[in-house]
PDB file of N, H, CA, C and O in Angstrom:
ATOM      1  N   ILE A   1     110.686 104.335  74.714  1.00  0.00           N
ATOM      2  CA  ILE A   1     111.140 104.431  76.092  1.00  0.00           C
ATOM      3  C   ILE A   1     112.427 105.247  76.104  1.00  0.00           C
ATOM      4  O   ILE A   1     113.322 105.036  75.286  1.00  0.00           O
ATOM      5  N   ARG A   2     112.503 106.179  77.041  1.00  0.00           N
ATOM      6  H   ARG A   2     111.776 106.351  77.706  1.00  0.00           H
ATOM      7  CA  ARG A   2     113.713 106.985  77.203  1.00  0.00           C
ATOM      8  C   ARG A   2     114.234 106.772  78.622  1.00  0.00           C
ATOM      9  O   ARG A   2     113.496 106.927  79.595  1.00  0.00           O
ATOM     10  N   MET A   3     115.502 106.418  78.727  1.00  0.00           N
ATOM     11  H   MET A   3     116.102 106.292  77.937  1.00  0.00           H
ATOM     12  CA  MET A   3     116.163 106.251  80.020  1.00  0.00           C
ATOM     13  C   MET A   3     117.259 107.302  80.105  1.00  0.00           C
ATOM     14  O   MET A   3     117.981 107.545  79.139  1.00  0.00           O
ATOM     15  N   GLN A   4     117.373 107.926  81.287  1.00  0.00           N
ATOM     16  H   GLN A   4     116.786 107.728  82.072  1.00  0.00           H
ATOM     17  CA  GLN A   4     118.335 109.009  81.438  1.00  0.00           C
ATOM     18  C   GLN A   4     118.918 108.978  82.848  1.00  0.00           C
ATOM     19  O   GLN A   4     118.204 108.742  83.823  1.00  0.00           O
ATOM     20  N   ALA A   5     120.216 109.217  82.941  1.00  0.00           N
ATOM     21  H   ALA A   5     120.796 109.409  82.149  1.00  0.00           H
ATOM     22  CA  ALA A   5     120.889 109.369  84.229  1.00  0.00           C
ATOM     23  C   ALA A   5     121.479 110.764  84.273  1.00  0.00           C
ATOM     24  O   ALA A   5     122.252 111.150  83.397  1.00  0.00           O
ATOM     25  N   SER A   6     121.111 111.520  85.301  1.00  0.00           N
ATOM     26  H   SER A   6     120.483 111.206  86.013  1.00  0.00           H
ATOM     27  CA  SER A   6     121.593 112.888  85.404  1.00  0.00           C
ATOM     28  C   SER A   6     121.505 113.362  86.853  1.00  0.00           C
ATOM     29  O   SER A   6     120.478 113.188  87.508  1.00  0.00           O
ATOM     30  N   LYS A   7     122.567 113.951  87.341  1.00  0.00           N
ATOM     31  H   LYS A   7     123.402 114.093  86.809  1.00  0.00           H
ATOM     32  CA  LYS A   7     122.611 114.559  88.667  1.00  0.00           C
ATOM     33  C   LYS A   7     122.154 113.599  89.762  1.00  0.00           C
ATOM     34  O   LYS A   7     121.405 113.981  90.662  1.00  0.00           O
ATOM     35  N   GLY A   8     122.605 112.362  89.679  1.00  0.00           N
ATOM     36  H   GLY A   8     123.213 112.051  88.948  1.00  0.00           H
ATOM     37  CA  GLY A   8     122.304 111.388  90.707  1.00  0.00           C
ATOM     38  C   GLY A   8     120.917 110.776  90.624  1.00  0.00           C
ATOM     39  O   GLY A   8     120.496 110.073  91.542  1.00  0.00           O
ATOM     40  N   LEU A   9     120.199 111.034  89.532  1.00  0.00           N
ATOM     41  H   LEU A   9     120.541 111.606  88.786  1.00  0.00           H
ATOM     42  CA  LEU A   9     118.870 110.468  89.330  1.00  0.00           C
ATOM     43  C   LEU A   9     118.853 109.594  88.085  1.00  0.00           C
ATOM     44  O   LEU A   9     119.517 109.897  87.093  1.00  0.00           O
ATOM     45  N   ILE A  10     118.097 108.519  88.144  1.00  0.00           N
ATOM     46  H   ILE A  10     117.558 108.273  88.949  1.00  0.00           H
ATOM     47  CA  ILE A  10     117.824 107.701  86.970  1.00  0.00           C
ATOM     48  C   ILE A  10     116.344 107.847  86.679  1.00  0.00           C
ATOM     49  O   ILE A  10     115.515 107.688  87.575  1.00  0.00           O
ATOM     50  N   SER A  11     116.003 108.151  85.429  1.00  0.00           N
ATOM     51  H   SER A  11     116.676 108.280  84.701  1.00  0.00           H
ATOM     52  CA  SER A  11     114.593 108.271  85.079  1.00  0.00           C
ATOM     53  C   SER A  11     114.279 107.430  83.844  1.00  0.00           C
ATOM     54  O   SER A  11     115.102 107.283  82.940  1.00  0.00           O
ATOM     55  N   VAL A  12     113.078 106.891  83.836  1.00  0.00           N
ATOM     56  H   VAL A  12     112.410 107.011  84.570  1.00  0.00           H
ATOM     57  CA  VAL A  12     112.565 106.115  82.714  1.00  0.00           C
ATOM     58  C   VAL A  12     111.242 106.742  82.314  1.00  0.00           C
ATOM     59  O   VAL A  12     110.337 106.880  83.137  1.00  0.00           O
ATOM     60  N   THR A  13     111.131 107.123  81.038  1.00  0.00           N
ATOM     61  H   THR A  13     111.866 107.011  80.370  1.00  0.00           H
ATOM     62  CA  THR A  13     109.936 107.796  80.536  1.00  0.00           C
ATOM     63  C   THR A  13     109.421 107.052  79.316  1.00  0.00           C
ATOM     64  O   THR A  13     110.194 106.574  78.487  1.00  0.00           O
ATOM     65  N   ASN A  14     108.104 106.964  79.223  1.00  0.00           N
ATOM     66  H   ASN A  14     107.475 107.352  79.897  1.00  0.00           H
ATOM     67  CA  ASN A  14     107.472 106.255  78.112  1.00  0.00           C
ATOM     68  C   ASN A  14     106.214 106.996  77.709  1.00  0.00           C
ATOM     69  O   ASN A  14     105.524 107.568  78.553  1.00  0.00           O
ATOM     70  N   ASN A  15     105.913 106.986  76.403  1.00  0.00           N
ATOM     71  H   ASN A  15     106.474 106.522  75.718  1.00  0.00           H
ATOM     72  CA  ASN A  15     104.640 107.526  75.942  1.00  0.00           C
ATOM     73  C   ASN A  15     103.524 106.626  76.448  1.00  0.00           C
ATOM     74  O   ASN A  15     103.657 105.402  76.443  1.00  0.00           O
ATOM     75  N   ILE A  16     102.439 107.222  76.880  1.00  0.00           N
ATOM     76  H   ILE A  16     102.331 108.216  76.884  1.00  0.00           H
ATOM     77  CA  ILE A  16     101.309 106.434  77.359  1.00  0.00           C
ATOM     78  C   ILE A  16     100.580 105.858  76.159  1.00  0.00           C
ATOM     79  O   ILE A  16     100.193 106.582  75.241  1.00  0.00           O
ATOM     80  N   GLN A  17     100.401 104.554  76.180  1.00  0.00           N
ATOM     81  H   GLN A  17     100.716 103.966  76.926  1.00  0.00           H
ATOM     82  CA  GLN A  17      99.685 103.841  75.126  1.00  0.00           C
ATOM     83  C   GLN A  17      98.675 102.930  75.808  1.00  0.00           C
ATOM     84  O   GLN A  17      99.004 101.815  76.211  1.00  0.00           O
ATOM     85  N   ARG A  18      97.462 103.407  75.933  1.00  0.00           N
ATOM     86  H   ARG A  18      97.195 104.313  75.605  1.00  0.00           H
ATOM     87  CA  ARG A  18      96.417 102.639  76.621  1.00  0.00           C
ATOM     88  C   ARG A  18      96.056 101.411  75.804  1.00  0.00           C
ATOM     89  O   ARG A  18      95.913 101.484  74.583  1.00  0.00           O
ATOM     90  N   ASN A  19      95.908 100.277  76.489  1.00  0.00           N
ATOM     91  H   ASN A  19      96.024 100.217  77.481  1.00  0.00           H
ATOM     92  CA  ASN A  19      95.505  99.037  75.837  1.00  0.00           C
ATOM     93  C   ASN A  19      93.992  98.989  75.708  1.00  0.00           C
ATOM     94  O   ASN A  19      93.272  99.352  76.637  1.00  0.00           O
ATOM     95  N   ALA A  20      93.515  98.544  74.564  1.00  0.00           N
ATOM     96  H   ALA A  20      94.101  98.249  73.808  1.00  0.00           H
ATOM     97  CA  ALA A  20      92.082  98.379  74.370  1.00  0.00           C
ATOM     98  C   ALA A  20      91.578  97.213  75.210  1.00  0.00           C
ATOM     99  O   ALA A  20      90.446  97.228  75.694  1.00  0.00           O
ATOM    100  N   ILE A  21      92.426  96.203  75.378  1.00  0.00           N
ATOM    101  H   ILE A  21      93.345  96.190  74.984  1.00  0.00           H
ATOM    102  CA  ILE A  21      92.077  95.030  76.170  1.00  0.00           C
ATOM    103  C   ILE A  21      92.934  95.052  77.435  1.00  0.00           C
ATOM    104  O   ILE A  21      94.161  95.129  77.366  1.00  0.00           O
ATOM    105  N   VAL A  22      92.281  94.984  78.571  1.00  0.00           N
ATOM    106  H   VAL A  22      91.285  94.922  78.627  1.00  0.00           H
ATOM    107  CA  VAL A  22      93.000  95.013  79.842  1.00  0.00           C
ATOM    108  C   VAL A  22      93.394  93.593  80.219  1.00  0.00           C
ATOM    109  O   VAL A  22      92.539  92.716  80.349  1.00  0.00           O
ATOM    110  N   ASP A  23      94.698  93.371  80.393  1.00  0.00           N
ATOM    111  H   ASP A  23      95.393  94.083  80.286  1.00  0.00           H
ATOM    112  CA  ASP A  23      95.201  92.064  80.828  1.00  0.00           C
ATOM    113  C   ASP A  23      94.867  91.856  82.300  1.00  0.00           C
ATOM    114  O   ASP A  23      94.665  92.817  83.042  1.00  0.00           O
ATOM    115  N   ASN A  24      94.812  90.601  82.711  1.00  0.00           N
ATOM    116  H   ASN A  24      94.976  89.820  82.108  1.00  0.00           H
ATOM    117  CA  ASN A  24      94.649  90.302  84.129  1.00  0.00           C
ATOM    118  C   ASN A  24      95.926  90.696  84.845  1.00  0.00           C
ATOM    119  O   ASN A  24      96.991  90.134  84.586  1.00  0.00           O
ATOM    120  N   SER A  25      95.819  91.650  85.734  1.00  0.00           N
ATOM    121  H   SER A  25      94.954  92.106  85.944  1.00  0.00           H
ATOM    122  CA  SER A  25      96.973  92.153  86.463  1.00  0.00           C
ATOM    123  C   SER A  25      96.533  92.512  87.875  1.00  0.00           C
ATOM    124  O   SER A  25      95.401  92.938  88.104  1.00  0.00           O
ATOM    125  N   THR A  26      97.444  92.332  88.806  1.00  0.00           N
ATOM    126  H   THR A  26      98.364  91.987  88.620  1.00  0.00           H
ATOM    127  CA  THR A  26      97.141  92.726  90.179  1.00  0.00           C
ATOM    128  C   THR A  26      97.292  94.230  90.366  1.00  0.00           C
ATOM    129  O   THR A  26      96.761  94.795  91.323  1.00  0.00           O
ATOM    130  N   GLY A  27      98.032  94.897  89.434  1.00  0.00           N
ATOM    131  H   GLY A  27      98.463  94.438  88.658  1.00  0.00           H
ATOM    132  CA  GLY A  27      98.237  96.332  89.551  1.00  0.00           C
ATOM    133  C   GLY A  27      99.173  96.710  90.687  1.00  0.00           C
ATOM    134  O   GLY A  27      99.171  97.859  91.129  1.00  0.00           O
ATOM    135  N   LYS A  28      99.963  95.776  91.163  1.00  0.00           N
ATOM    136  H   LYS A  28      99.965  94.842  90.805  1.00  0.00           H
ATOM    137  CA  LYS A  28     100.829  96.014  92.323  1.00  0.00           C
ATOM    138  C   LYS A  28     102.293  96.241  91.956  1.00  0.00           C
ATOM    139  O   LYS A  28     103.092  96.554  92.839  1.00  0.00           O
ATOM    140  N   GLY A  29     102.672  96.096  90.692  1.00  0.00           N
ATOM    141  H   GLY A  29     102.023  95.842  89.975  1.00  0.00           H
ATOM    142  CA  GLY A  29     104.077  96.163  90.296  1.00  0.00           C
ATOM    143  C   GLY A  29     104.760  97.460  90.657  1.00  0.00           C
ATOM    144  O   GLY A  29     105.838  97.441  91.252  1.00  0.00           O
ATOM    145  N   LEU A  30     104.161  98.592  90.312  1.00  0.00           N
ATOM    146  H   LEU A  30     103.286  98.608  89.829  1.00  0.00           H
ATOM    147  CA  LEU A  30     104.772  99.888  90.592  1.00  0.00           C
ATOM    148  C   LEU A  30     104.796 100.168  92.092  1.00  0.00           C
ATOM    149  O   LEU A  30     105.781 100.694  92.610  1.00  0.00           O
ATOM    150  N   ALA A  31     103.726  99.820  92.786  1.00  0.00           N
ATOM    151  H   ALA A  31     102.926  99.392  92.365  1.00  0.00           H
ATOM    152  CA  ALA A  31     103.690 100.010  94.238  1.00  0.00           C
ATOM    153  C   ALA A  31     104.747  99.147  94.920  1.00  0.00           C
ATOM    154  O   ALA A  31     105.370  99.581  95.889  1.00  0.00           O
ATOM    155  N   ASN A  32     104.955  97.927  94.420  1.00  0.00           N
ATOM    156  H   ASN A  32     104.449  97.574  93.632  1.00  0.00           H
ATOM    157  CA  ASN A  32     105.966  97.030  94.967  1.00  0.00           C
ATOM    158  C   ASN A  32     107.361  97.615  94.758  1.00  0.00           C
ATOM    159  O   ASN A  32     108.177  97.622  95.680  1.00  0.00           O
ATOM    160  N   LEU A  33     107.633  98.101  93.564  1.00  0.00           N
ATOM    161  H   LEU A  33     106.970  98.095  92.815  1.00  0.00           H
ATOM    162  CA  LEU A  33     108.923  98.728  93.266  1.00  0.00           C
ATOM    163  C   LEU A  33     109.164  99.928  94.181  1.00  0.00           C
ATOM    164  O   LEU A  33     110.246 100.066  94.752  1.00  0.00           O
ATOM    165  N   ALA A  34     108.171 100.784  94.320  1.00  0.00           N
ATOM    166  H   ALA A  34     107.292 100.672  93.857  1.00  0.00           H
ATOM    167  CA  ALA A  34     108.309 101.981  95.150  1.00  0.00           C
ATOM    168  C   ALA A  34     108.570 101.622  96.613  1.00  0.00           C
ATOM    169  O   ALA A  34     109.397 102.255  97.269  1.00  0.00           O
ATOM    170  N   GLU A  35     107.871 100.615  97.124  1.00  0.00           N
ATOM    171  H   GLU A  35     107.198 100.101  96.591  1.00  0.00           H
ATOM    172  CA  GLU A  35     108.052 100.215  98.519  1.00  0.00           C
ATOM    173  C   GLU A  35     109.424  99.584  98.748  1.00  0.00           C
ATOM    174  O   GLU A  35     110.072  99.873  99.754  1.00  0.00           O
ATOM    175  N   ARG A  36     109.869  98.740  97.842  1.00  0.00           N
ATOM    176  H   ARG A  36     109.343  98.506  97.025  1.00  0.00           H
ATOM    177  CA  ARG A  36     111.198  98.124  97.983  1.00  0.00           C
ATOM    178  C   ARG A  36     112.303  99.180  97.931  1.00  0.00           C
ATOM    179  O   ARG A  36     113.263  99.121  98.699  1.00  0.00           O
ATOM    180  N   TYR A  37     112.161 100.145  97.021  1.00  0.00           N
ATOM    181  H   TYR A  37     111.381 100.193  96.397  1.00  0.00           H
ATOM    182  CA  TYR A  37     113.155 101.215  96.920  1.00  0.00           C
ATOM    183  C   TYR A  37     113.160 102.040  98.207  1.00  0.00           C
ATOM    184  O   TYR A  37     114.226 102.386  98.716  1.00  0.00           O
ATOM    185  N   ARG A  38     111.983 102.354  98.733  1.00  0.00           N
ATOM    186  H   ARG A  38     111.117 102.073  98.320  1.00  0.00           H
ATOM    187  CA  ARG A  38     111.889 103.131  99.971  1.00  0.00           C
ATOM    188  C   ARG A  38     112.553 102.392 101.132  1.00  0.00           C
ATOM    189  O   ARG A  38     113.241 103.007 101.946  1.00  0.00           O
ATOM    190  N   LEU A  39     112.351 101.088 101.211  1.00  0.00           N
ATOM    191  H   LEU A  39     111.791 100.588 100.550  1.00  0.00           H
ATOM    192  CA  LEU A  39     112.963 100.306 102.286  1.00  0.00           C
ATOM    193  C   LEU A  39     114.487 100.283 102.174  1.00  0.00           C
ATOM    194  O   LEU A  39     115.177 100.327 103.192  1.00  0.00           O
ATOM    195  N   LEU A  40     115.017 100.213 100.962  1.00  0.00           N
ATOM    196  H   LEU A  40     114.457 100.177 100.135  1.00  0.00           H
ATOM    197  CA  LEU A  40     116.469 100.174 100.767  1.00  0.00           C
ATOM    198  C   LEU A  40     117.129 101.535 100.948  1.00  0.00           C
ATOM    199  O   LEU A  40     118.219 101.634 101.510  1.00  0.00           O
ATOM    200  N   SER A  41     116.460 102.583 100.467  1.00  0.00           N
ATOM    201  H   SER A  41     115.574 102.502 100.010  1.00  0.00           H
ATOM    202  CA  SER A  41     117.120 103.888 100.406  1.00  0.00           C
ATOM    203  C   SER A  41     116.592 104.910 101.405  1.00  0.00           C
ATOM    204  O   SER A  41     117.297 105.851 101.768  1.00  0.00           O
ATOM    205  N   GLY A  42     115.354 104.723 101.847  1.00  0.00           N
ATOM    206  H   GLY A  42     114.781 103.958 101.553  1.00  0.00           H
ATOM    207  CA  GLY A  42     114.731 105.744 102.693  1.00  0.00           C
ATOM    208  C   GLY A  42     114.116 106.866 101.886  1.00  0.00           C
ATOM    209  O   GLY A  42     113.534 107.789 102.456  1.00  0.00           O
ATOM    210  N   ASP A  43     114.234 106.805 100.565  1.00  0.00           N
ATOM    211  H   ASP A  43     114.706 106.055 100.102  1.00  0.00           H
ATOM    212  CA  ASP A  43     113.680 107.833  99.671  1.00  0.00           C
ATOM    213  C   ASP A  43     112.483 107.283  98.903  1.00  0.00           C
ATOM    214  O   ASP A  43     112.265 106.074  98.838  1.00  0.00           O
ATOM    215  N   ASN A  44     111.721 108.193  98.328  1.00  0.00           N
ATOM    216  H   ASN A  44     111.898 109.176  98.381  1.00  0.00           H
ATOM    217  CA  ASN A  44     110.579 107.804  97.519  1.00  0.00           C
ATOM    218  C   ASN A  44     110.923 107.832  96.037  1.00  0.00           C
ATOM    219  O   ASN A  44     111.789 108.592  95.604  1.00  0.00           O
ATOM    220  N   VAL A  45     110.245 107.006  95.276  1.00  0.00           N
ATOM    221  H   VAL A  45     109.542 106.389  95.628  1.00  0.00           H
ATOM    222  CA  VAL A  45     110.318 107.027  93.821  1.00  0.00           C
ATOM    223  C   VAL A  45     109.441 108.179  93.351  1.00  0.00           C
ATOM    224  O   VAL A  45     108.351 108.389  93.884  1.00  0.00           O
ATOM    225  N   GLN A  46     109.908 108.923  92.361  1.00  0.00           N
ATOM    226  H   GLN A  46     110.794 108.753  91.928  1.00  0.00           H
ATOM    227  CA  GLN A  46     109.124 110.031  91.805  1.00  0.00           C
ATOM    228  C   GLN A  46     108.345 109.512  90.597  1.00  0.00           C
ATOM    229  O   GLN A  46     108.943 109.041  89.629  1.00  0.00           O
ATOM    230  N   ILE A  47     107.027 109.597  90.648  1.00  0.00           N
ATOM    231  H   ILE A  47     106.541 109.979  91.434  1.00  0.00           H
ATOM    232  CA  ILE A  47     106.173 109.098  89.581  1.00  0.00           C
ATOM    233  C   ILE A  47     105.397 110.273  89.006  1.00  0.00           C
ATOM    234  O   ILE A  47     104.778 111.043  89.741  1.00  0.00           O
ATOM    235  N   GLN A  48     105.436 110.404  87.670  1.00  0.00           N
ATOM    236  H   GLN A  48     105.939 109.779  87.073  1.00  0.00           H
ATOM    237  CA  GLN A  48     104.705 111.476  87.002  1.00  0.00           C
ATOM    238  C   GLN A  48     103.913 110.911  85.834  1.00  0.00           C
ATOM    239  O   GLN A  48     104.418 110.104  85.054  1.00  0.00           O
ATOM    240  N   ASP A  49     102.669 111.345  85.727  1.00  0.00           N
ATOM    241  H   ASP A  49     102.259 112.001  86.361  1.00  0.00           H
ATOM    242  CA  ASP A  49     101.787 110.948  84.634  1.00  0.00           C
ATOM    243  C   ASP A  49     101.042 112.202  84.190  1.00  0.00           C
ATOM    244  O   ASP A  49     100.135 112.666  84.880  1.00  0.00           O
ATOM    245  N   ASP A  50     101.427 112.747  83.041  1.00  0.00           N
ATOM    246  H   ASP A  50     102.164 112.369  82.481  1.00  0.00           H
ATOM    247  CA  ASP A  50     100.774 113.967  82.558  1.00  0.00           C
ATOM    248  C   ASP A  50      99.698 113.676  81.510  1.00  0.00           C
ATOM    249  O   ASP A  50      99.184 114.593  80.868  1.00  0.00           O
ATOM    250  N   GLY A  51      99.367 112.411  81.344  1.00  0.00           N
ATOM    251  H   GLY A  51      99.784 111.667  81.865  1.00  0.00           H
ATOM    252  CA  GLY A  51      98.367 112.021  80.357  1.00  0.00           C
ATOM    253  C   GLY A  51      98.960 111.710  78.997  1.00  0.00           C
ATOM    254  O   GLY A  51      98.327 111.035  78.185  1.00  0.00           O
ATOM    255  N   VAL A  52     100.164 112.193  78.738  1.00  0.00           N
ATOM    256  H   VAL A  52     100.677 112.741  79.397  1.00  0.00           H
ATOM    257  CA  VAL A  52     100.865 111.942  77.473  1.00  0.00           C
ATOM    258  C   VAL A  52     102.058 111.030  77.698  1.00  0.00           C
ATOM    259  O   VAL A  52     102.295 110.100  76.928  1.00  0.00           O
ATOM    260  N   THR A  53     102.815 111.307  78.770  1.00  0.00           N
ATOM    261  H   THR A  53     102.622 112.063  79.395  1.00  0.00           H
ATOM    262  CA  THR A  53     103.966 110.478  79.123  1.00  0.00           C
ATOM    263  C   THR A  53     103.859 110.031  80.579  1.00  0.00           C
ATOM    264  O   THR A  53     103.202 110.669  81.402  1.00  0.00           O
ATOM    265  N   PHE A  54     104.518 108.928  80.863  1.00  0.00           N
ATOM    266  H   PHE A  54     105.051 108.410  80.194  1.00  0.00           H
ATOM    267  CA  PHE A  54     104.580 108.370  82.213  1.00  0.00           C
ATOM    268  C   PHE A  54     106.046 108.215  82.545  1.00  0.00           C
ATOM    269  O   PHE A  54     106.806 107.675  81.742  1.00  0.00           O
ATOM    270  N   SER A  55     106.461 108.679  83.715  1.00  0.00           N
ATOM    271  H   SER A  55     105.843 109.118  84.368  1.00  0.00           H
ATOM    272  CA  SER A  55     107.871 108.553  84.075  1.00  0.00           C
ATOM    273  C   SER A  55     108.038 108.164  85.530  1.00  0.00           C
ATOM    274  O   SER A  55     107.218 108.490  86.389  1.00  0.00           O
ATOM    275  N   VAL A  56     109.124 107.457  85.775  1.00  0.00           N
ATOM    276  H   VAL A  56     109.790 107.192  85.078  1.00  0.00           H
ATOM    277  CA  VAL A  56     109.526 107.049  87.113  1.00  0.00           C
ATOM    278  C   VAL A  56     110.985 107.462  87.268  1.00  0.00           C
ATOM    279  O   VAL A  56     111.813 107.175  86.404  1.00  0.00           O
ATOM    280  N   ALA A  57     111.294 108.135  88.369  1.00  0.00           N
ATOM    281  H   ALA A  57     110.622 108.369  89.071  1.00  0.00           H
ATOM    282  CA  ALA A  57     112.669 108.572  88.620  1.00  0.00           C
ATOM    283  C   ALA A  57     113.039 108.235  90.057  1.00  0.00           C
ATOM    284  O   ALA A  57     112.194 108.255  90.953  1.00  0.00           O
ATOM    285  N   PHE A  58     114.323 107.925  90.264  1.00  0.00           N
ATOM    286  H   PHE A  58     115.009 107.910  89.537  1.00  0.00           H
ATOM    287  CA  PHE A  58     114.798 107.607  91.600  1.00  0.00           C
ATOM    288  C   PHE A  58     116.267 107.956  91.712  1.00  0.00           C
ATOM    289  O   PHE A  58     117.002 107.963  90.724  1.00  0.00           O
ATOM    290  N   LYS A  59     116.685 108.247  92.946  1.00  0.00           N
ATOM    291  H   LYS A  59     116.089 108.241  93.749  1.00  0.00           H
ATOM    292  CA  LYS A  59     118.088 108.551  93.207  1.00  0.00           C
ATOM    293  C   LYS A  59     118.902 107.270  93.102  1.00  0.00           C
ATOM    294  O   LYS A  59     118.437 106.192  93.470  1.00  0.00           O
ATOM    295  N   THR A  60     120.125 107.402  92.594  1.00  0.00           N
ATOM    296  H   THR A  60     120.503 108.279  92.295  1.00  0.00           H
ATOM    297  CA  THR A  60     121.018 106.242  92.562  1.00  0.00           C
ATOM    298  C   THR A  60     121.501 105.960  93.989  1.00  0.00           C
ATOM    299  O   THR A  60     121.658 106.873  94.800  1.00  0.00           O
ATOM    300  N   LEU A  61     121.728 104.700  94.270  1.00  0.00           N
ATOM    301  H   LEU A  61     121.601 103.958  93.612  1.00  0.00           H
ATOM    302  CA  LEU A  61     122.194 104.305  95.596  1.00  0.00           C
ATOM    303  C   LEU A  61     123.713 104.292  95.615  1.00  0.00           C
ATOM    304  O   LEU A  61     124.338 103.759  94.698  1.00  0.00           O
ATOM    305  N   LYS A  62     124.308 104.864  96.634  1.00  0.00           N
ATOM    306  H   LYS A  62     123.800 105.296  97.379  1.00  0.00           H
ATOM    307  CA  LYS A  62     125.762 104.955  96.706  1.00  0.00           C
ATOM    308  C   LYS A  62     126.408 103.694  97.255  1.00  0.00           C
ATOM    309  O   LYS A  62     127.539 103.380  96.885  1.00  0.00           O
ATOM    310  N   ASN A  63     125.728 102.967  98.123  1.00  0.00           N
ATOM    311  H   ASN A  63     124.809 103.223  98.423  1.00  0.00           H
ATOM    312  CA  ASN A  63     126.306 101.788  98.761  1.00  0.00           C
ATOM    313  C   ASN A  63     125.533 100.552  98.348  1.00  0.00           C
ATOM    314  O   ASN A  63     124.984  99.848  99.195  1.00  0.00           O
ATOM    315  N   GLU A  64     125.486 100.285  97.057  1.00  0.00           N
ATOM    316  H   GLU A  64     125.932 100.857  96.368  1.00  0.00           H
ATOM    317  CA  GLU A  64     124.669  99.176  96.568  1.00  0.00           C
ATOM    318  C   GLU A  64     125.166  97.802  97.005  1.00  0.00           C
ATOM    319  O   GLU A  64     124.419  96.827  96.926  1.00  0.00           O
ATOM    320  N   TYR A  65     126.405  97.708  97.461  1.00  0.00           N
ATOM    321  H   TYR A  65     127.012  98.500  97.525  1.00  0.00           H
ATOM    322  CA  TYR A  65     126.939  96.423  97.891  1.00  0.00           C
ATOM    323  C   TYR A  65     126.897  96.271  99.415  1.00  0.00           C
ATOM    324  O   TYR A  65     127.379  95.276  99.956  1.00  0.00           O
ATOM    325  N   ARG A  66     126.330  97.244 100.093  1.00  0.00           N
ATOM    326  H   ARG A  66     125.939  98.052  99.654  1.00  0.00           H
ATOM    327  CA  ARG A  66     126.228  97.200 101.540  1.00  0.00           C
ATOM    328  C   ARG A  66     125.125  96.231 101.956  1.00  0.00           C
ATOM    329  O   ARG A  66     124.056  96.204 101.347  1.00  0.00           O
ATOM    330  N   HIS A  67     125.382  95.447 102.977  1.00  0.00           N
ATOM    331  H   HIS A  67     126.251  95.469 103.472  1.00  0.00           H
ATOM    332  CA  HIS A  67     124.388  94.491 103.470  1.00  0.00           C
ATOM    333  C   HIS A  67     123.583  95.161 104.587  1.00  0.00           C
ATOM    334  O   HIS A  67     124.150  95.781 105.487  1.00  0.00           O
ATOM    335  N   TYR A  68     122.265  95.029 104.519  1.00  0.00           N
ATOM    336  H   TYR A  68     121.804  94.525 103.788  1.00  0.00           H
ATOM    337  CA  TYR A  68     121.389  95.656 105.511  1.00  0.00           C
ATOM    338  C   TYR A  68     120.955  94.656 106.539  1.00  0.00           C
ATOM    339  O   TYR A  68     120.212  94.999 107.458  1.00  0.00           O
TER     340      TYR A  68
END
């Protein structure tokens, strides 16, 4: 896993390692994260999957202590 902060973005990248056995999962985790981030920031999470690596990037929030 590689985590990087640069130019106001935080990104997390990982090599894709497909599981031979699929765990019971709702498959909603990434969608939930993206929706919560969109509600807080008004921006979208950037998701990339090139078949070799998978990455998620998002802008850092400037007013993280602000109450909505």
